[in-house]
C-alpha positions as CSV (number, residue, x, y, z in Angstrom):
1,M,-299.1,-110.4,-112.3
2,N,-296.0,-112.0,-113.0
3,I,-292.6,-111.4,-111.5
4,K,-291.4,-109.2,-114.3
5,T,-294.2,-106.7,-113.9
6,K,-293.7,-106.7,-110.1
7,I,-290.0,-105.9,-110.6
8,Y,-290.8,-103.1,-113.1
9,L,-293.3,-101.7,-110.6
10,A,-290.8,-102.0,-107.8
11,L,-288.2,-100.2,-109.9
12,A,-290.7,-97.5,-110.9
13,A,-291.6,-97.0,-107.3
14,A,-288.0,-96.8,-106.2
15,V,-287.2,-94.3,-109.0
16,F,-290.3,-92.3,-108.0
17,L,-289.2,-92.3,-104.3
18,I,-285.7,-91.3,-105.2
19,I,-286.9,-88.5,-107.4
20,A,-289.4,-87.4,-104.8
21,G,-286.8,-87.5,-102.1
22,Y,-284.3,-85.5,-104.2
23,S,-287.0,-83.0,-105.0
24,L,-287.9,-82.6,-101.3
25,W,-284.2,-82.3,-100.4
26,S,-283.5,-79.7,-103.2
27,N,-286.6,-77.7,-102.2
28,Y,-285.4,-77.7,-98.6
29,Q,-281.9,-76.5,-99.7
30,I,-283.5,-73.8,-101.9
31,R,-285.7,-72.5,-99.0
32,K,-282.6,-72.5,-96.8
33,L,-280.6,-70.5,-99.4
34,E,-283.5,-68.1,-99.9
35,T,-283.7,-67.5,-96.1
36,V,-279.9,-66.8,-96.1
37,A,-280.3,-64.5,-99.1
38,A,-283.2,-62.6,-97.4
39,N,-281.1,-62.2,-94.2
40,A,-278.2,-61.0,-96.2
41,K,-280.4,-58.4,-97.9
42,Q,-281.6,-57.2,-94.6
43,N,-278.0,-57.0,-93.2
44,A,-277.0,-55.2,-96.4
45,E,-279.8,-52.6,-95.9
46,V,-278.8,-52.1,-92.3
47,H,-275.2,-51.6,-93.3
48,K,-276.2,-49.3,-96.1
49,Q,-278.2,-47.1,-93.7
50,H,-275.2,-47.1,-91.3
51,A,-272.9,-46.2,-94.1
52,N,-275.1,-43.3,-95.2
53,E,-275.2,-42.0,-91.6
54,L,-271.4,-42.2,-91.4
55,E,-271.1,-40.4,-94.7
56,M,-273.3,-37.6,-93.5
57,Q,-271.2,-37.3,-90.4
58,S,-268.0,-37.2,-92.4
59,R,-269.5,-34.4,-94.6
60,K,-270.3,-32.4,-91.4
61,Y,-266.7,-32.9,-90.3
62,E,-265.4,-31.9,-93.7
63,E,-267.4,-28.7,-93.5
64,K,-266.2,-28.0,-90.0
65,I,-262.6,-28.6,-91.1
66,A,-263.0,-26.2,-94.0
67,Y,-264.5,-23.6,-91.7
68,L,-261.7,-24.0,-89.2
69,E,-259.1,-23.8,-91.9
70,S,-260.5,-20.5,-93.1
71,S,-260.6,-19.2,-89.6
72,L,-257.0,-20.3,-89.1
73,A,-256.0,-18.5,-92.2
74,E,-257.8,-15.3,-91.0
75,L,-256.1,-15.7,-87.6
76,K,-252.7,-16.1,-89.3
77,T,-253.3,-12.9,-91.2
78,L,-254.3,-11.1,-88.1
79,A,-251.3,-12.4,-86.2
80,K,-248.9,-11.1,-89.0
81,K,-250.5,-7.7,-88.8
82,Q,-250.2,-7.7,-85.0
83,D,-246.6,-8.7,-85.3
84,E,-245.9,-5.8,-87.6
85,E,-247.7,-3.4,-85.2
86,L,-245.6,-4.8,-82.3
87,K,-242.4,-4.2,-84.3
88,N,-243.5,-0.6,-84.9
89,I,-244.4,-0.1,-81.3
90,E,-241.0,-1.6,-80.2
91,F,-239.3,0.8,-82.6
92,T,-241.3,3.8,-81.4
93,A,-240.7,2.8,-77.7
94,G,-236.9,2.4,-78.5
95,R,-236.8,5.9,-80.0
96,A,-238.7,7.3,-77.0
97,R,-236.3,5.7,-74.6
98,A,-233.4,7.1,-76.6
99,D,-235.0,10.6,-76.5
100,V,-235.5,10.3,-72.7
101,E,-231.9,9.3,-72.2
102,R,-230.7,12.1,-74.5
103,A,-232.8,14.6,-72.5
104,R,-231.3,13.3,-69.3
105,L,-227.8,13.9,-70.6
106,I,-228.5,17.5,-71.5
107,S,-227.6,19.7,-68.6
108,S,-230.4,22.0,-67.6
109,A,-229.8,25.4,-66.3
110,A,-231.6,26.3,-63.2
111,A,-234.2,28.9,-64.0
112,T,-235.9,31.1,-61.5
113,A,-239.5,32.2,-61.9
114,E,-238.3,35.7,-62.8
115,E,-236.1,34.5,-65.6
116,V,-238.9,32.4,-67.0
117,C,-241.3,35.4,-66.9
118,R,-238.8,37.6,-68.6
119,K,-238.2,35.1,-71.4
120,L,-241.9,34.7,-71.8
121,A,-242.3,38.4,-72.0
122,E,-239.6,38.6,-74.7
123,L,-241.7,36.1,-76.7
124,G,-244.8,38.1,-76.2
125,H,-246.5,36.0,-73.5
126,G,-247.4,37.1,-70.1
127,C,-246.6,35.3,-66.8
């Protein structure tokens, strides 16, 4: 073997080693990236499940809010009716007070039992 052949063989071996080293390095990088991607997929699935749970909770809260809003509307209607009834009661009580005050102001004649019986007899009632 002459020197030229040895040089070519050494160059071929060096090229082979460089290509093999690069191939091993790129395979290592690919495996590393695949592991990172698999971990990211797992994390994404966990986050997706958590998001679904939170979405279900928010739906429950929305339903509760809707129920409470309808209850509040009913309570407001009831409160308005009760306010109107209170105004009517106040008006009636005011009239009753005025009637009592008017009755107090009217002078009453002292009536004896005989006078009452006589007036009842005039009206057709007995004592």
